[in-house]
N, C-alpha and C positions, 0 to 999 in steps of 0.2 A: 912349814910355813902351814897356815891354814889352808884348808883345801880350796874356801871360796876364793883365798887371795892367789893360790896357785892358777886357780881355773882361770880368774881375771888376769892374770899376767901370761897366762900360756895362749887365751884367746884373743888376747888386744895385740899382742905379738904378731902372731900369724895372721890375724884379721888385717892388721895392717900389709903384712906381707903380701896376703891373696889380694887387697884392692891396688897395692903398688902393680903387683903381676895384672892385674886386669886391665889397669888404665896404663901400664907401660908395655914391657917387653911382650907380653901374651895378651895384650889389646885386641879384640874381637874373636879370641878361642874361648872364652867362657865368659859368662855372665855374674857378674860379682852377687848380684843381689839373690839369681836363683841358687849361687853358691851357698851364700848366708841363709835362704831358707832352707836347703838339706842339712847344714852345719846346726842348725836350731832343732830341727826335727832329729837328726841323731843323736841329741841330748834329750829329746822329747822320747824317742826309741828306748831309751837306757845307755845308752853311751858306751855300749859294749859292741864286738865284734860280731854279735846276731845283729844288734842294730844297724850296724855298717852292711850287713848282706841283705837285710830285709828293705833297709832304703834303696840301696842302689838296685837291687830286682825290681820290687814295687816302683819307684819312685821313675826309672825307665821305662817301666809298662804304662804308668800313668801317662809317660810325654808321647809315647808309642800310640796308645787309646786317642789321644788329644790329636794327635798329628793325622790319624786316619780319619777322626769327625772332619778336623779343616779341610782335607783333601775330598770326603765326602760331599761336604758343604759346597766347594768350591766346581766338583765333578757333576753334580747333578743340579740341573738347573731350575729346581722347585724355589728358588729365591723369586725367578720372575712371577710365579704362579701365587706363591703363598705370602712374599714377601721376607726378605732378609730374615728380621727379626724373629718370625715365626720358624722359619725352615730352620734358620741356625739354633732356635730353643729345640725343636724336635730332634736334630742331629745331636746336639750336647745330651739331652736326656739320654736318648739312646746310649750315647757313649758311656754316659754314668752309670746306666744299666750295665754295660759290660764290666766297668769297672768294680760293682759291687758283687756281680755275680761271679767273677773271676776269684774273690774271696775263697770261694770252695775250694780252689787248687792251693794246697798250703806254702807255696812258695809265693803265693800272690795276696796272702790272707792279710798283710798287714793295710788297711785299707786307706788310713791317713797319709801313710808313704805313696799311696798309689795318687789318691787326691793332688798330694802336693807336686807331684810330677804334670798332673794334669793342667792342673790351674797354673803353675808357670809357664807350660808352654803355651797355654792362652794369653796369660799375661804379655807373653813375650809377642807372640802374633797380633794382639788388639795394640798394641805399645808401637810396634815396630810395622806400619801398616805397608812398607813396601817388600816385607817378606811375606805376607797374607796372599801370595799368588801362587797358584800350581806349579808353576815351572821353579820357581823356589822350595817349595816344598818338595818337589820329585827330583832336587837336585843333591850332590854328595858335596855338600858344601857346608861352611861352618854360619850360614843365613839359615839353613833349614832348621827349622823346631825340634825336629826330634834329635839332629845331633848335636847342636849347641847347647841345648837345656839337657839333654841327657851327659853331656861332658861337665857341664857346669852342677849338676845334683853329685857326679863323682867325684868332681873336685871339693865341692864342700863336703861332701861326706869324709874323704879321706884327711881333710882340714880338720875337722871333727873329731874324727881317733887321734889323729896326731896331738890335738890340744889337750881332748883326755888323758893321753896316756903321759903326756910331759908334766901335767897337773898333778897327776898321781905318783909322776918319780919325784916332783917338789915337796910333795908331802909325806914321802916316807922317811923314816927317821933314822 
């Protein structure tokens, strides 16, 4: 089978399974859209075990930095003085400095993967207003962005690896 056909088959079957699990028995355990972001990132980073490692480490680091930024925004009452848009922009800007400068550490050097984790966290927080609260961010639940986004990124990365390996197996003669 041609490699592109094998990849189409493996990704479509596993994508359907991931969606079923997200909407069915594992509903609320992971965010299907964040898993798909990680899945695509896995292929963009080279679709191998190195890509898996970089994506998981850097993606979770990005989620951690975004979580910390959200905690800072909600904990330090500068929104009342500066206005929320300016305070949030300054905090996010500081978080991005951390993300980029952390690339000096070899295990955190894959900036795109870190940005995917950072962006996925803020997508979740801004699109789900009931979780953008300090008590939720400090909880050990699947509503906490650090936990649910990290889990989702790992799920997507693993599905990416499985789909790549399955496609490779289908193309061997």
